[in-house]
Backbone as a printed PyTorch tensor [residue, N CA C, xyz], in Angstrom:
tensor([[[  -6.4760,  247.5920, -136.9010],
         [  -5.0910,  248.0300, -137.0110],
         [  -4.9980,  249.5180, -136.6880]],

        [[  -3.8970,  249.9080, -136.0670],
         [  -3.7220,  251.3200, -135.7070],
         [  -3.4960,  252.2070, -136.9260]],

        [[  -3.8780,  253.4510, -136.7690],
         [  -3.6290,  254.4640, -137.7960],
         [  -2.5370,  255.3740, -137.2620]],

        [[  -1.4440,  255.4860, -137.9950],
         [  -0.3280,  256.3320, -137.6130],
         [  -0.3140,  257.5760, -138.4830]],

        [[   0.0540,  258.6960, -137.8740],
         [   0.1500,  259.9490, -138.6120],
         [   1.6150,  260.3080, -138.8050]],

        [[   1.9250,  260.8070, -139.9890],
         [   3.2910,  261.1990, -140.3340],
         [   3.2840,  262.6090, -140.9040]],

        [[   4.4430,  263.2720, -140.7990],
         [   4.6100,  264.5990, -141.3850],
         [   5.9530,  264.6390, -142.0950]],

        [[   5.9190,  265.1360, -143.3390],
         [   7.1420,  265.2510, -144.1260],
         [   7.9630,  266.4240, -143.6070]],

        [[   9.2470,  266.2050, -143.4460],
         [  10.1380,  267.2510, -142.9600],
         [  10.5320,  268.2230, -144.0720]],

        [[  10.3300,  267.8320, -145.3320],
         [  10.6930,  268.6900, -146.4560],
         [   9.5230,  269.5530, -146.9240]],

        [[   8.3630,  268.9480, -147.1960],
         [   7.2370,  269.6930, -147.7650],
         [   6.0880,  269.9140, -146.7740]],

        [[   6.2260,  269.4290, -145.5390],
         [   5.2180,  269.5670, -144.4750],
         [   3.8920,  268.8690, -144.7750]],

        [[   3.8870,  267.9460, -145.7230],
         [   2.6930,  267.1650, -146.0380],
         [   2.4120,  266.2130, -144.8780]],

        [[   1.1710,  266.2180, -144.3800],
         [   0.7630,  265.3010, -143.3160],
         [  -0.1360,  264.2240, -143.9040]],

        [[   0.1070,  262.9820, -143.4970],
         [  -0.6890,  261.8720, -144.0090],
         [  -0.7960,  260.7860, -142.9500]],

        [[  -1.7410,  259.8680, -143.1730],
         [  -1.9800,  258.7560, -142.2700],
         [  -1.6270,  257.4540, -142.9530]],

        [[  -1.2270,  256.4700, -142.1570],
         [  -0.9320,  255.1400, -142.6720],
         [  -1.5290,  254.1130, -141.7250]],

        [[  -2.3070,  253.1800, -142.2780],
         [  -2.8610,  252.0860, -141.4940],
         [  -1.8350,  250.9740, -141.5120]],

        [[  -1.2850,  250.6660, -140.3440],
         [  -0.2080,  249.6860, -140.2600],
         [  -0.3970,  248.7760, -139.0630]],

        [[   0.1550,  247.5860, -139.1560],
         [   0.2310,  246.7070, -138.0030],
         [   1.2840,  247.2710, -137.0620]],

        [[   1.1860,  246.8840, -135.8020],
         [   2.1730,  247.3290, -134.8300],
         [   3.5650,  246.8240, -135.1970]],

        [[   3.6290,  245.6610, -135.8040],
         [   4.9130,  245.0500, -136.1540],
         [   5.4920,  245.5720, -137.4730]],

        [[   4.7210,  246.3460, -138.2520],
         [   5.2210,  246.8850, -139.5200],
         [   6.2910,  247.9420, -139.2770]],

        [[   7.2120,  248.0460, -140.2160],
         [   8.2460,  249.0840, -140.1420],
         [   7.6020,  250.4540, -140.3750]],

        [[   8.0890,  251.4930, -139.7040],
         [   7.5060,  252.8230, -139.9100],
         [   7.7930,  253.3470, -141.3120]],

        [[   6.9230,  254.2490, -141.7720],
         [   7.1070,  254.8790, -143.0810],
         [   8.3440,  255.7610, -143.0020]],

        [[   9.1680,  255.7340, -144.0360],
         [  10.4150,  256.5010, -144.0450],
         [  10.3850,  257.6780, -145.0130]],

        [[   9.5530,  257.5740, -146.0860],
         [   9.5600,  258.6070, -147.1230],
         [   8.1640,  259.1620, -147.3500]],

        [[   8.1060,  260.4460, -147.6920],
         [   6.8600,  261.1160, -148.0240],
         [   6.3290,  260.5750, -149.3460]],

        [[   5.0330,  260.3780, -149.4230],
         [   4.4230,  259.8680, -150.6520],
         [   4.3140,  260.9560, -151.7260]],

        [[   4.4960,  262.2250, -151.3600],
         [   4.3860,  263.3270, -152.3140],
         [   5.7470,  263.7030, -152.8960]],

        [[   6.7280,  263.9960, -152.0080],
         [   8.0130,  264.4830, -152.4960],
         [   9.1690,  263.5160, -152.2800]],

        [[   8.9630,  262.4540, -151.5040],
         [  10.0240,  261.4830, -151.2500],
         [  10.9630,  261.8910, -150.1230]],

        [[  10.6550,  262.9870, -149.4410],
         [  11.4950,  263.4600, -148.3420],
         [  11.3190,  262.6240, -147.0860]],

        [[  12.1820,  262.8570, -146.1040],
         [  12.0880,  262.1060, -144.8480],
         [  10.8540,  262.5340, -144.0530]],

        [[  10.3060,  261.5990, -143.2870],
         [   9.1080,  261.8730, -142.4950],
         [   9.3690,  261.5520, -141.0350]],

        [[   8.5440,  262.1430, -140.1710],
         [   8.5800,  261.7940, -138.7550],
         [   7.1770,  261.4010, -138.3260]],

        [[   7.1180,  260.4750, -137.3740],
         [   5.8270,  260.0220, -136.8560],
         [   5.3210,  261.0500, -135.8610]],

        [[   4.0420,  261.4010, -135.9730],
         [   3.4290,  262.3670, -135.0760],
         [   2.7580,  261.6560, -133.9160]],

        [[   2.6450,  262.3520, -132.8130],
         [   1.9100,  261.8300, -131.6690],
         [   0.4820,  262.3350, -131.7930]],

        [[  -0.4420,  261.4180, -131.9130],
         [  -1.8350,  261.7590, -132.1620],
         [  -2.6460,  261.7050, -130.8770]],

        [[  -3.7340,  262.4470, -130.8600],
         [  -4.6710,  262.3320, -129.7530],
         [  -5.4960,  261.0710, -129.9550]],

        [[  -5.7630,  260.4180, -128.8780],
         [  -6.5180,  259.1810, -128.9360],
         [  -8.0100,  259.4610, -128.8350]],

        [[  -8.7900,  258.5920, -129.4270],
         [ -10.2410,  258.7030, -129.3260],
         [ -10.7850,  257.7000, -128.3140]],

        [[  -9.9360,  257.2140, -127.4320],
         [ -10.2980,  256.2290, -126.4260],
         [ -11.2270,  256.8440, -125.3980]],

        [[ -12.3430,  256.1810, -125.1240],
         [ -13.3170,  256.6810, -124.1620],
         [ -13.8810,  255.5060, -123.3800]],

        [[ -13.9100,  255.6180, -122.0580],
         [ -14.4440,  254.5510, -121.2230],
         [ -15.9600,  254.6320, -121.1930]],

        [[ -16.6130,  253.5480, -121.5600],
         [ -18.0720,  253.4900, -121.5260],
         [ -18.4930,  252.1870, -120.8670]],

        [[ -19.6450,  252.2100, -120.2620],
         [ -20.1760,  250.9990, -119.6650],
         [ -19.7220,  250.8270, -118.2350]],

        [[ -20.1070,  249.7290, -117.6350],
         [ -19.7440,  249.4930, -116.2440],
         [ -18.4490,  248.6920, -116.1770]],

        [[ -17.8570,  248.7150, -115.0000],
         [ -16.6290,  247.9600, -114.8000],
         [ -15.3770,  248.7840, -114.9410]],

        [[ -15.4870,  250.0750, -115.1330],
         [ -14.3310,  250.9460, -115.2870],
         [ -14.1670,  251.7960, -114.0500]],

        [[ -12.9750,  252.2350, -113.7770],
         [ -12.6890,  253.0720, -112.6140],
         [ -13.5490,  254.3240, -112.6060]],

        [[ -13.6910,  254.9460, -113.7550],
         [ -14.4200,  256.2020, -113.8460],
         [ -15.8810,  256.0480, -113.4420]],

        [[ -16.5080,  254.9490, -113.8190],
         [ -17.9380,  254.7870, -113.5650],
         [ -18.2590,  254.0450, -112.2770]],

        [[ -17.3680,  253.1600, -111.8320],
         [ -17.7010,  252.3230, -110.6840],
         [ -16.8770,  252.6170, -109.4410]],

        [[ -15.5800,  252.5480, -109.5430],
         [ -14.7230,  252.6200, -108.3630],
         [ -14.5490,  254.0380, -107.8350]],

        [[ -14.5460,  255.0140, -108.6960],
         [ -14.2970,  256.3860, -108.2660],
         [ -15.4160,  256.9210, -107.3870]],

        [[ -16.6030,  256.4080, -107.5040],
         [ -17.7430,  256.9330, -106.7700],
         [ -17.9820,  256.2250, -105.4360]],

        [[ -17.2780,  255.1410, -105.1540],
         [ -17.5310,  254.3790, -103.9330],
         [ -17.0480,  255.0990, -102.6780]],

        [[ -15.9540,  255.8260, -102.7470],
         [ -15.3800,  256.4420, -101.5610],
         [ -15.4620,  257.9570, -101.5910]],

        [[ -16.5620,  258.4760, -102.0360],
         [ -16.7340,  259.9190, -102.0300],
         [ -17.0320,  260.3730, -100.6050]],

        [[ -16.7540,  261.6290, -100.2600],
         [ -16.9790,  262.1000,  -98.8970],
         [ -18.4270,  261.9640,  -98.4370]],

        [[ -19.3900,  262.0200,  -99.3250],
         [ -20.7880,  261.8870,  -98.9200],
         [ -21.1430,  260.4450,  -98.5870]],

        [[ -20.4000,  259.4770,  -99.1310],
         [ -20.6860,  258.0700,  -98.8730],
         [ -20.0370,  257.5670,  -97.5920]],

        [[ -18.9620,  258.1970,  -97.1510],
         [ -18.2620,  257.7150,  -95.9720],
         [ -18.8970,  258.3030,  -94.7340]],

        [[ -19.0880,  257.4750,  -93.7350],
         [ -19.6720,  257.9080,  -92.4780],
         [ -18.5740,  257.9260,  -91.4240]],

        [[ -18.6280,  258.8620,  -90.4950],
         [ -17.5980,  258.8840,  -89.4560],
         [ -17.6870,  257.6320,  -88.5940]],

        [[ -16.5490,  257.1300,  -88.2140],
         [ -16.4940,  255.9180,  -87.4080],
         [ -16.8190,  256.2350,  -85.9590]],

        [[ -17.5780,  255.3740,  -85.2910],
         [ -17.9220,  255.5810,  -83.8920],
         [ -16.8320,  255.0420,  -82.9760]],

        [[ -15.8950,  254.2340,  -83.5120],
         [ -14.8040,  253.6950,  -82.7160],
         [ -13.6900,  254.7220,  -82.6130]],

        [[ -13.0360,  254.8260,  -81.4700],
         [ -11.9150,  255.7620,  -81.3530],
         [ -10.7360,  255.2740,  -82.1900]],

        [[ -10.0030,  256.2170,  -82.7330],
         [  -8.8570,  255.8690,  -83.5690],
         [  -7.7380,  255.3290,  -82.7000]],

        [[  -7.0060,  254.3290,  -83.2080],
         [  -5.8810,  253.7720,  -82.4790],
         [  -4.7360,  254.7650,  -82.5070]],

        [[  -4.0560,  254.8850,  -81.4140],
         [  -2.8760,  255.7400,  -81.3650],
         [  -1.6390,  254.8800,  -81.4650]],

        [[  -0.5090,  255.5060,  -81.6510],
         [   0.7230,  254.7400,  -81.7780],
         [   1.0730,  254.0410,  -80.4710]],

        [[   0.6910,  254.6020,  -79.3150],
         [   0.9760,  253.9590,  -78.0370],
         [   0.1260,  252.7010,  -77.8650]],

        [[  -1.1080,  252.7000,  -78.3920],
         [  -1.9560,  251.5160,  -78.3100],
         [  -1.3590,  250.3500,  -79.0870]],

        [[  -0.8380,  250.6110,  -80.2820],
         [  -0.3010,  249.5410,  -81.1120],
         [   1.0500,  249.0740,  -80.6150]],

        [[   1.8530,  249.9500,  -80.0180],
         [   3.1790,  249.5270,  -79.5570],
         [   3.0810,  248.6780,  -78.2930]],

        [[   2.1040,  248.9390,  -77.4260],
         [   1.9850,  248.1570,  -76.1930],
         [   1.5100,  246.7360,  -76.4960]],

        [[   0.7150,  246.5470,  -77.5220],
         [   0.2220,  245.2050,  -77.8390],
         [   1.2500,  244.3850,  -78.5730]],

        [[   2.2670,  245.0150,  -79.1550],
         [   3.2660,  244.2510,  -79.9080],
         [   4.4500,  243.8600,  -79.0600]],

        [[   4.5560,  244.3590,  -77.8280],
         [   5.6730,  244.0020,  -76.9490],
         [   5.3380,  242.7650,  -76.1540]],

        [[   5.3080,  241.6090,  -76.7790],
         [   4.9510,  240.3560,  -76.1010],
         [   6.1360,  239.4110,  -76.0730]],

        [[   7.3360,  239.9010,  -75.7590],
         [   8.5320,  239.0340,  -75.7360],
         [   8.5970,  238.1920,  -74.5420]]])
């Protein structure tokens, strides 16, 4: 279950609440009973292992891995002449 952080608007008390995503947000401070607001927390999410963009896909097309093509590049005139087959 996610951990949500809250801050009291009256006494500035900060606290955490373990809640389901479907649970209603906390409305009152547990210390003074004042109104609270939900804080935006930093995530501890980290990609590990294989199968992630960071470890697998990002390294496939690096400039050192790509070799120059020996075929000449197509120009716009080459592609337009082959498509005029009416």
